[in-house]
C-alpha positions as CSV (number, residue, x, y, z in Angstrom):
1,P,0.0,0.0,0.0
2,D,3.0,2.4,0.4
3,Y,4.8,1.4,-2.8
4,A,5.1,4.7,-4.7
5,S,6.2,3.2,-8.0
6,A,3.2,0.9,-8.2
7,A,0.9,3.8,-7.4
8,R,2.6,5.9,-10.1
9,L,2.2,3.1,-12.7
10,L,-1.5,2.6,-11.8
11,A,-2.1,6.3,-12.3
12,Q,-0.5,6.1,-15.7
13,S,-2.3,2.9,-16.7
14,H,-5.7,4.1,-15.7
15,L,-5.2,7.3,-17.6
16,R,-4.2,5.4,-20.7
17,V,-7.4,3.3,-20.5
18,A,-9.4,6.6,-20.0
19,V,-7.9,8.0,-23.2
20,L,-8.1,4.9,-25.4
21,G,-11.1,3.1,-24.0
22,R,-14.3,2.6,-26.1
23,D,-16.9,2.9,-23.4
24,Q,-17.4,6.5,-22.1
25,E,-18.6,5.6,-18.6
26,S,-15.7,3.3,-18.2
27,R,-13.3,6.0,-19.4
28,V,-14.7,8.4,-16.8
29,L,-14.2,5.8,-14.0
30,H,-10.6,5.2,-15.1
31,A,-9.9,8.9,-15.2
32,R,-11.1,9.2,-11.6
33,E,-8.9,6.3,-10.6
34,S,-6.0,7.9,-12.4
35,K,-6.4,11.1,-10.4
36,R,-6.8,9.1,-7.1
37,W,-3.6,7.1,-7.7
38,G,-1.8,10.3,-8.8
39,E,-2.8,12.0,-5.6
40,L,-1.6,9.0,-3.6
41,T,1.7,9.1,-5.5
42,Q,2.1,12.7,-4.6
43,K,1.7,11.9,-0.9
44,L,4.1,8.8,-1.1
45,M,6.8,10.8,-2.9
46,P,6.9,14.2,-1.3
47,G,9.0,17.2,-2.2
48,G,7.7,17.3,-5.8
49,A,9.0,13.9,-6.8
50,G,5.5,12.5,-7.0
51,D,3.9,15.5,-8.7
52,G,4.6,14.5,-12.3
53,V,2.0,11.8,-12.7
54,L,-0.7,14.1,-11.3
55,S,0.5,16.7,-13.7
56,N,-0.1,14.2,-16.5
57,Y,-3.6,13.6,-15.3
58,Y,-4.4,17.3,-15.4
59,S,-2.8,17.8,-18.8
60,I,-4.5,14.9,-20.5
61,G,-7.5,14.1,-18.4
62,E,-8.9,17.6,-17.7
63,A,-7.0,19.8,-20.2
64,D,-6.0,21.9,-17.1
65,C,-2.5,23.2,-17.8
66,V,-2.7,25.8,-15.1
67,R,-2.7,23.0,-12.6
68,A,-0.5,20.7,-14.6
69,L,2.5,23.1,-15.2
70,P,3.6,23.8,-11.7
71,L,3.3,20.1,-10.8
72,A,5.5,19.1,-13.7
73,E,8.0,21.8,-12.9
74,N,8.1,20.4,-9.3
75,A,8.8,16.9,-10.6
76,V,11.7,18.0,-12.8
77,R,13.3,20.0,-10.0
78,A,13.0,17.0,-7.7
79,L,14.0,14.4,-10.3
80,P,16.1,16.1,-12.9
81,N,17.3,12.8,-14.4
82,D,13.8,11.2,-14.6
83,A,12.8,11.0,-18.3
84,E,9.1,10.8,-17.5
85,S,9.1,14.0,-15.5
86,H,10.5,15.9,-18.5
87,H,7.9,14.3,-20.7
88,Y,5.1,15.5,-18.3
89,L,6.5,19.0,-18.4
90,A,6.6,18.9,-22.2
91,L,2.9,17.9,-22.3
92,A,2.0,20.7,-19.9
93,L,3.9,23.3,-22.0
94,L,2.2,21.9,-25.1
95,G,-1.2,22.7,-23.7
96,F,-0.2,26.3,-23.4
97,G,1.0,26.3,-27.0
98,R,4.6,26.7,-25.9
99,L,6.0,24.1,-28.4
100,D,9.6,25.3,-28.5
101,E,9.9,24.7,-24.8
102,A,8.0,21.4,-25.1
103,I,10.5,20.2,-27.7
104,T,13.4,21.1,-25.4
105,Q,11.8,18.9,-22.7
106,I,10.9,16.0,-24.9
107,K,14.5,15.9,-26.3
108,R,15.8,15.8,-22.7
109,A,13.4,12.9,-22.0
110,I,14.8,11.1,-25.1
111,E,18.4,11.7,-23.9
112,L,17.5,10.0,-20.6
113,E,15.4,7.2,-22.1
114,P,16.3,6.9,-25.8
115,R,14.2,3.8,-26.7
116,N,10.9,5.1,-25.4
117,L,8.7,5.2,-28.5
118,N,6.2,7.5,-26.9
119,Y,8.7,10.3,-26.5
120,H,9.8,9.9,-30.2
121,R,6.2,10.0,-31.3
122,N,5.6,13.2,-29.5
123,L,8.7,14.8,-30.9
124,V,7.6,13.9,-34.5
125,N,4.2,15.5,-33.8
126,F,5.6,18.6,-32.2
127,C,8.0,19.2,-35.1
128,S,5.3,18.7,-37.7
129,Y,2.9,21.1,-35.8
130,L,5.7,23.8,-36.2
131,R,6.2,22.8,-39.9
132,R,9.9,22.2,-39.3
133,A,10.4,19.7,-42.1
134,P,14.2,18.8,-41.7
135,E,13.8,18.4,-37.9
136,C,10.7,16.3,-38.4
137,R,12.3,14.0,-40.9
138,A,15.2,13.4,-38.6
139,A,12.7,12.6,-35.8
140,V,10.8,10.2,-38.0
141,E,14.0,8.4,-38.9
142,T,14.8,7.9,-35.2
143,Y,11.2,6.9,-34.6
144,Y,11.5,4.0,-37.1
145,S,14.8,2.9,-35.6
146,V,13.1,2.5,-32.2
147,R,9.7,1.2,-33.4
148,Q,9.1,-2.6,-33.0
149,P,6.9,-4.8,-35.2
150,G,3.3,-4.2,-34.4
151,D,3.9,-0.7,-33.1
152,N,1.6,2.0,-34.5
153,R,3.0,3.7,-37.6
154,D,0.3,6.3,-38.1
155,T,2.3,9.1,-36.4
156,P,5.0,9.5,-39.0
157,I,2.5,9.0,-41.8
158,L,0.3,11.8,-40.5
159,A,3.3,14.0,-39.9
160,N,4.4,13.6,-43.5
161,F,0.9,14.3,-44.6
162,R,0.9,17.6,-42.6
163,L,4.2,18.7,-44.2
164,S,3.8,17.4,-47.8
165,G,0.2,16.3,-48.4
166,E,1.5,12.9,-49.4
167,L,-0.8,9.9,-48.7
168,P,0.4,6.6,-47.4
169,K,1.2,3.9,-50.0
170,S,0.0,1.1,-47.8
171,L,-2.7,0.9,-45.1
172,D,-1.4,-2.3,-43.7
173,D,-1.1,-2.5,-39.9
174,M,-3.6,0.3,-39.4
175,T,-6.6,0.2,-37.1
176,P,-10.1,0.2,-38.8
177,F,-10.6,3.8,-37.7
178,Q,-7.2,4.9,-39.2
179,R,-8.1,3.1,-42.5
180,V,-11.4,5.1,-42.7
181,G,-9.5,8.4,-42.3
182,W,-6.9,7.6,-44.9
183,L,-9.3,6.2,-47.4
184,W,-11.4,9.4,-47.1
185,R,-8.4,11.6,-47.6
186,S,-7.4,9.5,-50.6
187,R,-10.9,10.0,-52.1
188,R,-11.5,6.3,-52.3
189,F,-15.1,6.7,-51.2
190,E,-16.5,3.3,-52.1
191,E,-13.7,1.7,-50.1
192,T,-14.2,4.2,-47.3
193,L,-17.8,3.1,-47.0
194,V,-16.9,-0.5,-46.8
195,A,-14.3,0.3,-44.1
196,I,-16.9,2.3,-42.1
197,E,-19.4,-0.6,-42.2
198,E,-16.7,-3.0,-41.0
199,A,-15.8,-0.7,-38.2
200,L,-19.5,-0.2,-37.2
201,A,-20.0,-4.0,-37.1
202,S,-17.1,-4.5,-34.6
203,P,-18.3,-5.6,-31.1
204,E,-15.7,-3.3,-29.6
205,V,-17.1,-0.1,-31.1
206,G,-18.5,2.3,-28.5
207,D,-21.1,5.1,-28.8
208,L,-18.5,7.8,-29.4
209,D,-16.8,5.8,-32.1
210,R,-20.2,5.0,-33.6
211,L,-21.0,8.7,-33.7
212,E,-17.9,9.6,-35.6
213,L,-18.3,6.7,-38.0
214,L,-22.0,7.6,-38.7
215,G,-21.0,11.2,-39.4
216,Q,-18.2,10.0,-41.7
217,K,-20.7,7.7,-43.4
218,C,-23.0,10.6,-44.1
219,E,-20.2,12.6,-45.7
220,V,-19.1,9.6,-47.9
221,L,-22.6,8.9,-49.0
222,K,-23.0,12.5,-50.1
223,R,-19.8,12.2,-52.2
224,L,-21.4,9.1,-53.8
225,T,-24.6,11.1,-54.5
226,R,-26.6,8.5,-52.4
227,D,-28.6,11.3,-50.8
228,S,-31.4,9.3,-49.2
229,E,-28.9,7.1,-47.5
230,A,-26.9,10.1,-46.4
231,G,-30.0,11.6,-44.9
232,A,-30.7,8.4,-42.9
233,A,-27.1,8.4,-41.6
234,A,-27.4,12.0,-40.6
235,R,-30.6,11.4,-38.7
236,A,-29.0,8.4,-36.9
237,T,-26.1,10.7,-36.0
238,L,-28.5,13.2,-34.5
239,V,-30.3,10.6,-32.4
240,L,-27.0,9.3,-31.0
241,A,-25.6,12.8,-30.4
242,E,-28.8,13.7,-28.4
243,K,-28.5,10.4,-26.4
244,L,-24.9,11.2,-25.6
245,Q,-25.8,14.5,-24.0
246,A,-26.6,12.6,-20.8
247,I,-23.3,10.7,-20.5
248,P,-20.7,11.7,-17.8
249,E,-17.5,13.5,-18.8
250,I,-14.1,14.4,-17.3
251,G,-12.7,17.8,-18.2
252,P,-14.1,20.4,-20.7
253,T,-17.3,19.1,-22.3
254,E,-17.4,17.8,-25.9
255,K,-21.1,17.7,-26.1
256,P,-21.7,20.9,-28.1
257,R,-19.4,19.4,-30.8
258,W,-21.4,16.2,-31.1
259,L,-24.6,18.1,-31.5
260,A,-23.1,20.7,-33.8
261,L,-21.8,18.1,-36.2
262,A,-25.2,16.3,-36.2
263,Y,-27.1,19.5,-36.8
264,S,-24.8,20.5,-39.7
265,R,-25.6,17.2,-41.4
266,T,-29.3,17.4,-40.8
267,G,-29.7,21.0,-42.2
268,R,-30.0,22.8,-38.9
269,V,-27.3,25.3,-39.9
270,D,-28.0,28.1,-37.4
271,D,-28.2,25.7,-34.5
272,A,-24.9,24.1,-35.7
273,V,-23.1,27.5,-35.9
274,T,-24.4,28.5,-32.4
275,L,-23.2,25.3,-30.8
276,T,-19.9,25.5,-32.7
277,R,-19.2,29.0,-31.3
278,R,-20.0,27.7,-27.8
279,F,-17.7,24.8,-28.3
280,I,-14.8,27.1,-29.2
281,E,-15.4,29.4,-26.2
282,G,-15.2,26.4,-23.9
283,M,-11.4,26.5,-24.1
284,S,-9.2,29.4,-23.0
285,P,-7.1,30.9,-25.8
286,V,-4.3,31.4,-23.3
287,N,-4.4,28.6,-20.8
288,Q,-5.7,25.9,-23.1
289,A,-4.3,27.1,-26.4
290,L,-3.7,23.7,-28.0
291,W,-7.2,22.5,-27.3
292,R,-8.6,25.8,-28.4
293,W,-6.8,25.5,-31.7
294,R,-8.1,21.9,-32.2
295,R,-11.6,23.1,-31.5
296,E,-11.2,25.9,-34.0
297,V,-10.1,23.5,-36.7
298,I,-13.2,21.4,-36.0
299,A,-15.3,24.6,-36.2
300,A,-13.7,25.5,-39.6
301,E,-14.7,22.0,-40.8
302,I,-18.3,22.6,-39.7
303,Y,-18.4,26.1,-41.3
304,A,-17.1,24.6,-44.6
305,S,-19.8,21.9,-44.5
306,V,-22.7,24.3,-44.0
307,G,-21.5,26.9,-46.5
308,R,-20.3,29.5,-44.1
309,R,-17.3,30.1,-46.4
310,Q,-16.2,33.6,-45.2
311,E,-16.2,32.5,-41.5
312,C,-14.4,29.4,-42.4
313,C,-11.6,31.2,-44.3
314,E,-11.2,33.7,-41.5
315,L,-10.7,30.9,-39.0
316,L,-8.4,29.0,-41.3
317,A,-6.3,32.1,-41.7
318,K,-5.8,32.2,-38.0
319,M,-5.1,28.5,-37.7
320,L,-2.4,28.6,-40.4
321,R,-0.5,31.1,-38.3
322,T,-0.5,28.9,-35.2
323,P,0.9,25.4,-34.6
324,S,-2.7,24.0,-34.8
325,A,-1.6,20.9,-36.8
326,L,-3.5,22.2,-39.8
327,T,-1.4,22.9,-42.9
328,V,-1.7,24.1,-46.4
329,P,-0.8,20.7,-47.9
330,M,-3.6,19.1,-45.8
331,L,-6.1,21.8,-47.1
332,K,-5.1,21.1,-50.7
333,V,-5.7,17.3,-50.4
334,D,-8.5,16.6,-47.9
335,P,-12.0,16.4,-49.3
336,T,-13.4,18.0,-46.2
337,W,-12.5,21.4,-47.8
338,D,-14.0,20.8,-51.2
339,N,-16.8,23.3,-50.6
340,L,-14.1,26.0,-50.5
341,R,-12.2,25.2,-53.7
342,E,-13.6,28.0,-55.8
343,E,-13.6,30.6,-53.0
344,A,-11.1,33.4,-53.6
345,G,-10.2,33.7,-49.9
346,F,-9.4,30.0,-49.7
347,K,-7.2,30.2,-52.8
348,A,-5.4,33.1,-51.3
349,L,-4.7,31.2,-48.1
350,L,-3.2,28.3,-50.1
351,A,-1.0,30.7,-52.1
352,D,0.3,32.8,-49.3
353,P,3.9,31.6,-48.5
354,K,3.6,32.8,-44.9
355,N,1.0,30.1,-44.3
356,S,3.5,27.4,-45.1
357,A,6.5,28.9,-43.4
358,E,8.1,27.4,-40.3
359,L,6.5,28.5,-37.0
């Protein structure tokens, strides 16, 4: 009961299940357990040494970097040669949008524990967010040198897509959900639909996954001009989004996004826009910058889908000047932005060299 290392590992493991789990109620329970074991670790390892894992909970579980950052700093001061503490500090800094500092910390974590794939994965992502192509390519090369057979390879593929717009040559070893995303970006719509149906038929699919898949199904069916089926998928999305308004959550709510996307697909444009704006305002532009950017990218997607082109272009202009993980090569390729192709403002965004420069 007083073994601090075990408590720390339990806090980490519960948080991982909370992030990756399929069932929302189970995810919430695991998040609470992560916090409980993190608080116990803090008590068992005083003087800041046990603060890191609790920092990780606040960074990832609640998107609360104001709480996370001082805890991570305490951990690094107490354990300067502990790789995980530097990793936790990197994640807290990332939430504030302080990516240069986050990269410094993640590189220190790699120096201390050079074969930890998670650290290399985050370094690849951070460099691609900042559009630093040479640094990102070097990080990808190291990532592949550490990666073992069976490890996820989606991170370097997605980073390369951000930087170049190149699509993967093979979808082998990808999860069904990853396959859906890449088939969509590749405009292989018939295959995308098959992959969606396969994913929906999985006994492991939870309601949140089902919601995303049904929404994607609606968009694919539109591209295939199967409008009646697209309408049925949109209505199913709305029913599920309304049902999910009652589920428990940890951290800032995602519920406005679920309804906004459903409304955008069922023709309730004004309702979709109102909820989208509420969704954005749910994150602080200063203390939760990374999550705010991610929400603004989602908002831009919704604006594009409902024909709010000017609002969409204004938001995209802002996103392309921040490390939001949205890039010009992505905009050029992804079918999500097809409604904007003939818009003068959108063409100007793609042509402006400042929007492709390193950040």
